[in-house]
C-alpha positions in Angstrom: 11.8 -42.0 -3.3 11.8 -44.7 -6.0 14.4 -47.4 -6.0 17.2 -46.8 -8.4 19.3 -49.4 -10.3 22.5 -48.5 -12.1 23.7 -50.9 -14.7 27.5 -50.6 -15.3 30.3 -52.8 -16.5 32.8 -51.0 -14.3 31.8 -50.8 -10.6 34.6 -49.9 -8.2 33.6 -50.5 -4.6 36.9 -49.2 -3.0 37.0 -52.4 -1.0 39.3 -54.1 -3.5 40.8 -53.2 -6.8 38.5 -55.6 -8.7 35.8 -54.1 -10.8 32.3 -55.6 -10.9 30.2 -56.0 -14.0 26.6 -55.7 -12.8 24.3 -53.4 -10.9 24.2 -51.1 -7.9 20.6 -50.8 -6.5 19.5 -48.2 -4.0 16.4 -47.8 -2.0 15.9 -44.5 -0.3 19.3 -43.3 0.9 20.8 -46.8 1.2 22.5 -49.2 -1.1 20.6 -52.5 -1.0 22.5 -54.5 -3.7 25.8 -54.5 -5.5 26.7 -57.5 -7.7 26.2 -59.4 -10.9 23.4 -58.8 -13.4 22.0 -62.3 -12.7 21.8 -61.8 -8.9 20.3 -58.3 -9.2 16.9 -59.5 -10.6 15.1 -59.9 -7.2 16.0 -56.3 -6.3 14.7 -54.7 -9.5 11.0 -54.4 -10.2 8.6 -52.3 -12.3 8.8 -49.5 -9.7 12.6 -49.3 -10.0 14.2 -46.4 -12.0 16.9 -48.0 -14.1 19.9 -46.1 -15.4 22.0 -47.7 -18.1 25.6 -46.4 -17.6 27.2 -49.6 -18.9 30.2 -47.9 -20.5 30.9 -45.5 -17.7 32.5 -46.0 -14.3 30.7 -46.1 -10.9 32.6 -45.5 -7.6 31.9 -44.1 -4.1 31.4 -40.4 -4.0 34.6 -38.4 -3.6 35.3 -37.2 -0.1 37.5 -34.0 -0.3 38.8 -34.2 3.3 40.4 -30.7 3.4 38.7 -27.6 2.0 38.1 -24.1 3.2 34.5 -23.9 2.1 33.6 -20.3 2.9 36.9 -18.9 1.5 36.5 -21.0 -1.6 33.0 -19.9 -2.2 33.9 -16.3 -1.8 36.9 -16.5 -4.1 34.9 -18.5 -6.7 32.2 -15.8 -6.7 34.6 -12.8 -6.9 37.5 -14.1 -9.0 39.9 -17.1 -9.2 43.3 -15.9 -10.5 44.9 -19.4 -10.5 45.8 -19.5 -14.1 46.9 -15.9 -14.7 50.5 -15.5 -15.9 51.5 -12.1 -14.7 50.6 -9.4 -12.1 49.1 -7.2 -14.8 47.1 -10.1 -16.3 45.7 -10.9 -12.9 44.7 -7.3 -12.2 43.2 -7.0 -15.7 41.3 -10.3 -15.4 39.8 -9.1 -12.1 38.7 -5.8 -13.8 37.1 -7.7 -16.7 35.0 -9.6 -14.1 34.0 -6.5 -12.1 34.1 -3.5 -14.4 30.3 -3.3 -14.3 30.1 -3.7 -10.5 30.3 0.0 -9.5 28.0 -0.5 -6.5 30.1 -3.4 -5.1 31.4 -2.6 -1.6 34.2 -5.1 -1.6 36.0 -7.6 -3.9 37.6 -10.7 -2.5 39.2 -13.1 -4.9 42.5 -14.9 -5.1 44.6 -18.0 -5.8 47.2 -16.0 -7.6 50.6 -17.6 -7.8 53.7 -15.5 -8.4 55.7 -18.6 -9.3 53.8 -18.6 -12.6 54.7 -14.9 -13.2 57.9 -13.9 -15.2 59.7 -12.2 -12.3 58.2 -14.3 -9.5 57.9 -11.1 -7.4 55.2 -10.3 -5.0 52.6 -7.9 -6.4 51.9 -4.3 -5.3 48.9 -2.1 -4.8 49.7 0.0 -7.9 48.6 -2.6 -10.4 45.2 -2.9 -8.6 44.8 0.8 -8.0 44.9 1.4 -11.8 41.6 -0.6 -12.1 40.1 -0.2 -8.6 40.9 3.2 -7.2 37.8 3.2 -4.9 36.5 -0.3 -4.2 38.6 -2.3 -1.6 40.2 -5.4 -3.1 41.6 -8.3 -1.1 43.1 -11.2 -3.0 44.5 -14.3 -1.1 47.5 -15.9 -2.7 47.6 -19.6 -3.8 48.6 -20.9 -0.4 46.1 -18.6 1.5 49.1 -17.5 3.6 49.5 -14.1 2.0 47.3 -11.4 0.4 47.5 -8.7 -2.3 45.4 -5.6 -1.6 44.9 -2.1 -3.1 45.1 1.3 -1.5 41.3 1.4 -0.9 41.6 -1.7 1.2 44.5 -0.3 3.2 42.6 2.9 3.8 39.4 1.0 4.8 41.2 -0.9 7.5 43.6 1.9 8.7 46.8 0.3 7.6 49.6 2.8 6.9 53.3 3.4 7.5 52.7 3.7 11.2 51.0 0.3 11.5 53.2 -2.2 13.3 53.8 -5.7 11.8 51.9 -8.4 13.7 53.6 -11.4 15.3 54.3 -14.1 12.7 53.6 -11.8 9.8 54.4 -8.5 8.1 53.3 -5.8 5.7 55.3 -5.4 2.5 56.7 -1.9 2.5 58.4 0.6 0.3 61.7 2.2 1.4 59.7 5.0 3.1 57.7 2.6 5.2 54.5 2.9 3.3 52.6 -0.5 2.8 53.1 -1.7 -0.8 50.0 -3.9 -0.9 51.5 -7.3 0.0 50.5 -8.8 3.3 52.3 -11.9 4.7 50.9 -14.6 7.0 49.2 -13.0 10.1 49.0 -9.6 8.4 46.8 -11.2 5.7 45.1 -13.5 8.1 44.1 -10.7 10.5 42.6 -8.7 7.7 40.7 -11.7 6.3 39.1 -12.1 9.7 37.8 -8.6 9.7 36.4 -9.0 6.2 34.6 -12.2 7.2 33.1 -10.6 10.3 31.4 -8.0 8.0 29.6 -10.7 5.9 26.2 -12.1 7.2 25.5 -15.8 7.6 22.9 -15.6 4.9 25.5 -14.2 2.4 28.0 -16.8 3.5 25.4 -19.5 2.9 25.0 -18.3 -0.7 28.8 -18.3 -1.3 29.1 -21.8 0.3 26.3 -23.2 -1.8 28.1 -22.0 -4.9 31.1 -24.1 -3.9 29.0 -27.1 -2.9 27.4 -27.1 -6.4 30.8 -27.0 -8.0 31.9 -29.9 -5.8 28.9 -31.9 -6.9 29.8 -31.3 -10.6 33.2 -33.0 -9.8 31.6 -36.0 -8.1 32.2 -34.8 -4.5 29.6 -35.9 -2.0 31.5 -35.1 1.3 33.6 -32.2 2.4 36.0 -31.9 5.3 35.7 -28.2 6.1 38.7 -27.1 8.2 38.8 -23.7 9.8 41.2 -21.4 8.1 42.3 -18.6 10.3 38.9 -17.1 10.9 36.2 -18.4 13.3 34.0 -21.1 11.7 30.6 -19.8 10.5 28.7 -23.1 10.8 25.4 -21.4 11.0 25.7 -20.6 7.3 25.8 -24.4 6.6 22.8 -24.9 8.9 20.9 -22.3 6.8 21.6 -24.4 3.7 20.6 -27.7 5.4 17.4 -26.2 6.7 16.5 -25.1 3.2 16.9 -28.6 1.9 19.7 -27.7 -0.4 22.7 -29.3 1.3 23.9 -31.6 -1.4 27.2 -32.7 0.1 27.9 -33.9 3.6 29.9 -31.3 5.6 32.2 -32.4 8.5 33.5 -29.2 10.0 36.4 -28.5 12.3 36.5 -25.1 14.2 39.8 -23.7 15.6 41.5 -25.0 18.8 40.8 -21.5 20.2 37.1 -22.3 20.7 38.0 -24.6 23.6 36.8 -28.0 24.7 33.4 -27.0 26.1 32.4 -25.0 23.1 33.4 -27.7 20.7 31.5 -30.4 22.8 28.4 -28.2 22.6 28.8 -27.9 18.8 29.2 -31.7 18.4 25.8 -32.1 20.1 24.2 -29.2 18.2 25.5 -30.2 14.8 25.2 -33.9 14.5 23.0 -34.8 11.6 23.8 -37.1 8.7 24.7 -34.2 6.5 26.2 -31.6 8.9 28.5 -32.5 11.7 31.1 -30.8 14.0 33.7 -33.5 13.8 36.6 -32.1 15.8 39.1 -29.1 15.9 41.8 -27.6 13.7 45.0 -25.7 14.5 48.1 -24.4 12.6 51.5 -25.3 14.0 53.3 -23.6 11.2 53.1 -21.9 7.8 54.6 -23.1 4.6 58.2 -23.8 3.4 57.7 -21.5 0.4 56.9 -18.7 2.8 59.9 -19.7 5.0 57.3 -20.1 7.8 57.2 -23.9 7.8 58.7 -25.2 11.0 61.8 -27.2 10.1 64.2 -29.4 12.0 67.2 -27.8 10.2 67.8 -24.4 8.6 66.4 -23.6 5.2 69.1 -24.4 2.6 69.1 -20.9 1.2 68.6 -19.0 4.5 71.2 -20.1 7.1 69.9 -19.4 10.6 66.3 -19.6 9.6 64.1 -22.7 10.1 60.7 -21.2 10.9 59.1 -21.4 14.3 55.9 -23.0 15.8 52.9 -20.7 15.8 51.9 -22.1 19.2 54.2 -22.6 22.1 55.1 -26.4 21.9 54.2 -27.0 25.5 50.9 -25.2 25.2 50.2 -27.1 22.0 50.8 -30.5 23.5 48.6 -29.6 26.4 45.8 -28.5 24.0 46.0 -31.8 22.1 45.9 -33.7 25.3 42.9 -31.8 26.5 40.9 -32.4 23.3 42.0 -36.1 23.3 40.8 -36.5 26.9 37.4 -35.0 25.9 37.0 -37.4 22.9 37.6 -34.7 20.3 39.5 -35.4 17.1 42.3 -33.0 16.3 43.6 -31.8 12.9 46.8 -29.8 12.6 48.3 -28.0 9.7 52.0 -29.0 9.6 54.0 -28.3 6.4 57.5 -28.5 7.9 59.2 -31.6 9.2 59.6 -30.2 12.8 55.9 -29.2 12.7 54.9 -32.8 11.7 57.1 -34.3 14.4 55.6 -32.0 17.1 52.1 -33.1 16.0 53.0 -36.8 16.3 54.7 -36.1 19.7 51.5 -34.4 20.9 49.4 -37.4 20.0 51.9 -39.8 21.6 51.8 -37.7 24.8 48.0 -37.7 24.8 48.0 -41.5 24.6 50.5 -41.7 27.4 48.4 -39.5 29.7 44.9 -40.7 28.8 45.1 -43.9 26.9 44.8 -44.7 23.2 41.3 -44.3 21.7 40.2 -44.5 18.1 39.8 -40.7 17.5 42.0 -40.8 14.4 43.8 -37.6 14.9 45.1 -36.0 11.7 48.2 -34.1 10.5 47.6 -31.9 7.4 49.8 -31.3 4.4 53.2 -33.0 5.2 55.2 -31.1 2.6 58.4 -32.0 4.3 59.0 -35.0 6.6 61.9 -36.5 8.4 62.2 -40.2 7.5 62.4 -41.2 11.2 58.8 -40.1 11.5 57.2 -41.9 8.6 56.3 -45.1 10.4 54.8 -43.2 13.3 51.6 -42.6 11.4 50.8 -46.3 11.3 52.1 -46.9 14.8 50.0 -44.1 16.3 47.0 -44.5 14.1 47.3 -40.9 12.9 45.8 -39.9 9.6 48.0 -38.4 6.9 45.6 -35.8 5.4 47.4 -34.8 2.2 46.7 -33.0 -1.0 48.5 -34.4 -4.0 47.8 -31.4 -6.2 50.1 -29.4 -3.9 53.0 -31.2 -5.5 55.0 -29.4 -8.3 52.8 -28.8 -11.3 55.0 -26.6 -13.5 58.7 -26.3 -14.4 60.0 -28.9 -12.0 63.6 -27.8 -12.2 62.6 -24.3 -11.1 60.4 -25.4 -8.2 61.5 -23.4 -5.1 61.9 -26.5 -2.9 65.2 -27.2 -4.7 66.8 -24.1 -3.1 64.6 -23.9 0.0 64.9 -27.5 1.2 67.7 -29.0 -0.9 67.8 -32.3 -2.8 68.2 -34.5 0.3 65.1 -33.2 2.1 63.1 -33.1 -1.1 63.3 -36.9 -1.1 60.8 -36.9 1.8 58.3 -34.3 0.5 54.7 -35.6 0.3 55.8 -39.2 1.2 52.4 -40.9 0.4 53.5 -44.4 -0.3 56.0 -44.6 2.6 53.3 -43.6 5.0 50.8 -46.0 3.5 53.2 -49.0 3.5 54.0 -48.3 7.2 50.3 -48.8 8.0 49.2 -45.2 7.9 45.9 -44.2 6.4 45.9 -41.6 3.6 43.0 -39.2 3.3 43.2 -37.1 0.1 41.8 -33.6 -0.4 42.5 -30.4 -2.3 42.8 -27.6 0.2 40.5 -25.7 -2.2 40.7 -22.7 -2.8 44.5 -23.3 -2.8 44.1 -25.5 -5.8 41.2 -26.5 -8.1 38.6 -28.7 -6.3 38.7 -31.3 -9.1 39.8 -34.7 -7.6 40.9 -36.0 -10.9 43.9 -33.6 -11.0 45.1 -34.9 -7.6 44.6 -38.5 -8.6 46.8 -38.0 -11.7 49.4 -36.3 -9.5 49.4 -39.1 -6.9 49.8 -41.9 -9.3 52.4 -40.3 -11.6 54.1 -37.6 -9.5 54.6 -35.6 -12.8 54.2 -32.0 -13.6 51.9 -30.9 -16.3 54.8 -31.0 -18.7 55.5 -34.6 -17.8 58.5 -33.8 -15.7 60.7 -35.3 -14.3 60.9 -38.4 -16.4 59.5 -41.4 -14.4 58.0 -39.1 -11.8 59.4 -37.1 -8.8 60.4 -39.5 -6.0 58.8 -42.3 -8.0 58.9 -44.6 -4.9 56.2 -42.4 -3.5 53.7 -43.1 -6.3 50.5 -44.8 -5.2 48.5 -47.2 -7.3 45.2 -46.0 -8.8 43.4 -48.2 -6.4 45.1 -46.6 -3.4 44.6 -43.1 -4.8 40.8 -43.7 -5.3 40.7 -45.4 -1.9 42.3 -42.3 -0.3 39.8 -40.1 -1.9 36.8 -42.2 -0.8 37.4 -44.6 2.1 40.3 -42.6 3.5 38.2 -39.5 4.0 35.3 -41.5 5.4 37.6 -43.3 7.8 39.2 -40.0 8.9 35.7 -38.5 9.3 34.9 -41.4 11.7 32.1 -42.6 9.3 33.7 -45.5 7.4 30.9 -47.7 8.8 28.4 -46.0 6.5 30.5 -44.0 3.9 33.5 -44.4 1.6 32.7 -47.7 -0.1 29.9 -49.2 -2.2 28.3 -52.0 -0.2 25.0 -53.2 1.1 23.7 -51.0 3.9 26.0 -48.1 3.1 24.7 -44.6 2.4 24.0 -44.1 -1.3 26.8 -41.6 -2.1 28.2 -42.4 -5.5 29.7 -40.8 -8.6 29.6 -41.9 -12.2 32.4 -40.8 -14.4 32.5 -40.8 -18.2 35.5 -43.1 -18.4 37.1 -46.0 -16.4 39.6 -44.3 -14.1 41.8 -47.4 -14.0 42.4 -47.1 -17.7 43.3 -43.4 -17.9 44.7 -42.4 -14.5 48.2 -41.7 -15.9 46.9 -39.7 -18.9 47.1 -36.1 -17.8 44.7 -34.7 -20.5 42.2 -37.4 -20.0 42.1 -36.9 -16.2 42.0 -33.1 -16.4 39.2 -33.3 -18.9 37.3 -36.1 -17.1 33.6 -35.5 -17.1 31.2 -36.5 -14.3 28.1 -38.1 -15.7 26.1 -38.1 -12.4 26.6 -37.5 -8.7 24.3 -39.3 -6.2 24.2 -38.2 -2.6 22.0 -39.7 0.0 20.2 -41.6 -2.8 19.3 -38.4 -4.6 20.8 -37.3 -8.0 22.4 -34.0 -7.1 24.2 -33.5 -10.4 23.3 -34.9 -13.8 25.2 -33.9 -16.9 
């Protein structure tokens, strides 16, 4: 591999907020120089491939620390409904994509959001049956905590009026008890597991590669692939790696259910520079919008309801302690304030029993927090793995948190800057397919806390805005640090792996411009010294 030199006036290393006017030089998969044009001369010779990107912007490759790779690949292949504006439009859009796919055995799409629909009601099977009377259709909602299916899917999996609701979930039903096509929490999750089990590793590899290519187009060079609710299918990633087509580093996290011994074996088996088993993942709750987030106090509009933990608290704390003792990093989905507190309590107990080590346990999402817990991230060395694009994007005054949480608790939703100022490390991601995988949307949201309409004026909870430097750092160094690889990833510096992205414009100059950020083009993505995307 020839040496490469990138000439640019705007080089952001993620170490400081100062930009360098000069060169980045790579040799093989490592960075060998970053600095001024004058000092670069001894590193550039006739054998060096020189790229003049003077007017663009160079930074470390993005690390999307929270994605569901297989689910996102499947949904992207079969149909993303994220921007549809009604149930009928969503069903029709899906039909337009698949009307010529008569031989297809199953359709799995999703990312539909009823909050964008006029009546904000959950969809039913009838609208899908009109277009898909025979092919089973399974469509995850935006949060991946519910699903919309047709009659053919219900028949395929034997779900009828006599099917009992699962624990922590239910089937939407008509008055006569017949399923109406909406599945909530574990009802959706259990069906998704069955679907995944029917897909081969080779097929999953193809779907996953589709998403990886999309990630590269957005400047992403590392992905934190957290288990959803189905068993991790890491062999699909191994197939991609063995074919030489793995163009983003994957750090994956199977479910707690796999147990200490199994995970330790996987950490040995999958431990290359591009594919690693990094730890484990669990769900302690659902989401506040689904009234399944575990809260300290009742939901404002549902007295007597505050959600419940998906795992017995005593059992959960014991599991975290067991993984900590074995040297395994934990990542736990916690959207409610009680869920977040339980996660922090578990880490604290693990330290008490077995001593504090630098495993960098993570809590995911943090949609609602109690202010008493904000400083605990820094004190305990727990990573806040958060997704800025989860924040309100449309019609701020109509956002359900106003009625679900109330104004006082909303002050502590997605409290990025408070956690950072307390010494906590932020690691940004998208939770794709929940939202678009573009990091630029999340950066805009983190630095402005505005909806797409520019609401509310000055930003929502403006004290929680982060600077553009801190946002970019959370999307680069933060993910590398949380992946336990900050010694070789996350910043541009001599000896670091050559993972970089070149964007069309200087992000420091346009981070607060919604249109500029949403339209931001990636010029080039470099991973392991290789150009994996070139516009």
